[in-house]
N, C-alpha and C positions, 0 to 999 in steps of 0.2 A: 457647623463643622466640628468645633471643639467638643460639643455635646455628643456627637456621634462617636468620636474617638474615645471619650470617657465611657460611653455605653459599651463599646467594643472591648475596652480594657476590663470593665466590670464583668462582662459576659465571659471573657477569657479566664478571669480569676475564678468565677463560679464553675466554669467547665473543668478547669484543672482540679479544683477542690472535689468535684463530683467524681472525676476519674480516679483520684487518690482514694476516695472512699470505696469505689467499686473494686479497685485493685486489692485493697485491704480486705474487703468482704470475700473476694475470690480466694485469696490466700488463706483466710480463716476457714472457709468452707472446704477447701482442698485439704487442709489440716484435719478437719473433723472427719471427712470422708476417708482419709488415710488411716485414722485411728479405728474407724468402724470396719473397714475392709481388710486390714492387714494386722494379724495378731503380733507379728514381729515388730511392726512400726509402733503399735500400741505399747509393747514391752520396752522398746527403746525410749519412747517418750516418758513412760512412767519411771524408768531408770534414771533418765536425765533430770526429771523434775523432782523426784522424791529422794534419790540417792546421791545426787550431785548438786552442785550449785549451778542453776540455770544461767546462761551467759546473756543476760538481759542487755548489758551495755553493747555487746557486739551486734545483737539483733537490732537494737535501736540505731546504731551507727550504719549498718548495712541498709536499713529501711530508709533513713534520711539521705544517704548517698544515692540510693537507687531511685526513690520516688520523691524526695524532698520532705519537708515537714508536713504533717497531717493538717496543720492549720494554714490557711491561705495568707496569713500574716506572720512575720517573724519578730522576735524580740519584744513581744507584747508586755511581758511582765518584768523586764529587766530593771525598770525604774524602782521596783519594790525590793530589789536584792542589794544587800550591803556587800561591797567588794573592797578588798584590802590590797595595797601594793606591796606590803612587807611580807617576808617569809615568816613562818612560824618561829617565834622568838622564845628561847628557853635558857634557863640558868644551868640546869643539869639534866642528864639523861642516864637512866639506869635500866638494866634488864628487868623485866617484870613478866613472869609466866611466859607466854608465847610472843610477847611484844616488848614494849618499852614504856617506862614511866618518865614523863617529862615534867620537870618543875618549870612552869612558864614565868616569863617576866611580867605578863599580864594575863588575864583570864580569857581574852578574846581568841577564838580559834577559827581560822579559815580552812576551807577544804584544800587538800594538798594536790589533788588531781581532779580532772573532769570525770564524771561517771553517773551511774544511776544508783539511787538509794535502794538497796535490796533487803535491808533489815533495820527495824527500829524497835528497841525494847531493852530489857535488862538481861545481861549475860552474867552468869554466876562468876563471882570473883572480879568482874570488871565494872559492874554497875550499869548505869544508863548508857546505852551504846547505839551508834549509828554505823551501819556498814555500807560502804560505797564501792561498787564494782566499776572499774574503768574498762575501756575497750581493749586493753591488752591483757585482760583477765586478772588483773591485780585487784585484790580486795583490801581496802583500808578500813580498819575498825577505829572509830573515835569513841573512846570510853571515858567514864567518869565526867560526864558532860551534861549540862542543861541546855536543851535546844528548844526552839520555837519555830513554827511555820515550816516544818519539814515533814513531808509525807512519804510513805513508801512509794517507790517507782518515780519519784521526782528526779529530773535530770539536773545535776548540779555542776557548777564550773569551778575551776581552780580559783582560789582566793575569795569565793563567795563565803558569806558568814555561816558557820556551822552553829555556833552557840558559845557558851562560856564554860570553861573548865571549873569543876568544883574544887575549891581551895587552891586554885592555880595549879592543880595536878591533872595532867592529861595522860591517858593511856592510849598508845597507838600500837596496832598490830598490822603488819604487812604480810599478805599471803597471796601466793599464786600457785594454782594447780596443787593445792594441799601442802605446799612448802612454805615455811615461814621465812621471810626475807629480812635482810639487814636494813636498818633505818637510813643508812648513809646514801642509799640510792634515791631516797625521796626527800629528805630534809637536810 
């Protein structure tokens, strides 16, 4: 009897997983057909992708709320993530270009908000940078930082380990809809 219950549970998990894959495939194919059939849709997509910042965090949030996680298991990798209970601790903060230069008490940097990593690389005047987009369309740039084990389109959570600030100096930029925001709303 217990074995039958386990088999039914496993079959349900597999069935749900296959349904999620099928729905994802249907959405993707509908998207491709829309681009192929409608020139206006194609122009809108190109404008959104190439001229604006694509809202990946919002799409991810909608998908997970509507269909659930694509994986049939959750929290698989959480044991590999360093998490901190403290807020970002700094000695001083000064305006720097479009953001702020923080002199940290220690070099360890946690993420300030949940979101999706949309950029990793060097930004002129900022150095090594990670940009995270949250579901409220806020982008937070973490610059002048050494980071490991972070890839583009990773979903990160508040207080997860970003990396270490170079010389205990971290540059943060807060941006939403093209407007630069004050740090007091976030730290």
